[in-house]
GUMAR-392581 format. One record per residue (C-alpha): x, y, z. Coordinates in Angstrom, 2 decimals. Example, Ala and Ser with C-alpha at 12.3 -4.5 7.8 and 13.67 -1.06 7.14 Angstrom:
2
east 12.30 north -4.50 up 7.80
east 13.67 north -1.06 up 7.14
This chain:
78
east 93.67 north 95.73 up 94.87
east 97.17 north 95.19 up 96.13
east 98.70 north 98.03 up 98.13
east 100.87 north 100.06 up 95.79
east 103.86 north 99.98 up 98.16
east 104.17 north 96.25 up 97.50
east 103.21 north 96.16 up 93.84
east 105.53 north 95.43 up 90.94
east 104.59 north 98.77 up 89.38
east 105.64 north 100.66 up 92.50
east 108.89 north 98.67 up 92.66
east 109.57 north 99.61 up 89.03
east 108.87 north 103.27 up 89.83
east 111.47 north 103.12 up 92.60
east 114.01 north 101.57 up 90.20
east 113.41 north 104.38 up 87.72
east 113.76 north 107.01 up 90.44
east 117.03 north 105.51 up 91.69
east 118.36 north 105.51 up 88.12
east 117.26 north 109.14 up 87.65
east 119.08 north 110.13 up 90.85
east 122.20 north 108.32 up 89.69
east 122.00 north 109.95 up 86.25
east 121.64 north 113.34 up 87.93
east 124.87 north 112.59 up 89.80
east 123.27 north 113.09 up 93.21
east 123.77 north 111.17 up 96.42
east 120.89 north 110.36 up 98.72
east 122.26 north 112.91 up 101.20
east 122.33 north 115.64 up 98.55
east 118.72 north 114.96 up 97.59
east 117.65 north 115.06 up 101.24
east 119.43 north 118.38 up 101.66
east 117.64 north 119.83 up 98.62
east 114.30 north 118.61 up 100.01
east 115.18 north 119.71 up 103.55
east 114.21 north 116.19 up 104.60
east 115.65 north 113.82 up 107.18
east 118.86 north 112.12 up 106.09
east 117.14 north 108.73 up 105.82
east 114.21 north 109.91 up 103.67
east 115.53 north 108.90 up 100.23
east 117.02 north 105.68 up 101.56
east 113.64 north 104.65 up 102.95
east 111.87 north 105.66 up 99.75
east 114.29 north 103.80 up 97.49
east 114.13 north 100.65 up 99.64
east 110.33 north 100.75 up 99.57
east 110.04 north 101.33 up 103.32
east 108.30 north 104.66 up 102.82
east 105.65 north 105.50 up 100.28
east 105.91 north 108.65 up 98.17
east 103.00 north 110.97 up 97.70
east 102.45 north 112.78 up 94.41
east 103.91 north 116.07 up 95.66
east 107.10 north 114.34 up 96.82
east 107.34 north 112.51 up 93.49
east 107.00 north 115.81 up 91.62
east 109.71 north 117.35 up 93.83
east 112.08 north 114.47 up 93.07
east 111.43 north 114.86 up 89.34
east 112.25 north 118.56 up 89.59
east 115.49 north 117.85 up 91.48
east 116.49 north 115.11 up 89.02
east 115.49 north 117.35 up 86.08
east 113.31 north 114.67 up 84.55
east 109.67 north 115.35 up 83.64
east 107.14 north 113.48 up 85.76
east 105.59 north 112.03 up 82.60
east 108.96 north 110.57 up 81.59
east 109.40 north 108.89 up 84.97
east 105.91 north 107.43 up 84.83
east 106.37 north 106.23 up 81.24
east 109.70 north 104.57 up 82.04
east 108.07 north 102.86 up 85.02
east 105.24 north 101.62 up 82.79
east 102.61 north 103.54 up 84.74
east 101.35 north 106.06 up 82.19
């Protein structure tokens, strides 16, 4: 099995997350502040340099006000 960080499905998930952040009207810096994460965290995630775990994904969904199931469906994962 291909590592998920390099898979097309993971790349699609990142596209959906970027779109959700944009739709929420948030900058990467604002999301990092809400997560109390390093300033580069979202940049690395969105570029695919850093892999998200399920807890981080759930936190992003909460911040973007989009249900996790919706994100997964839009990414073609569910």
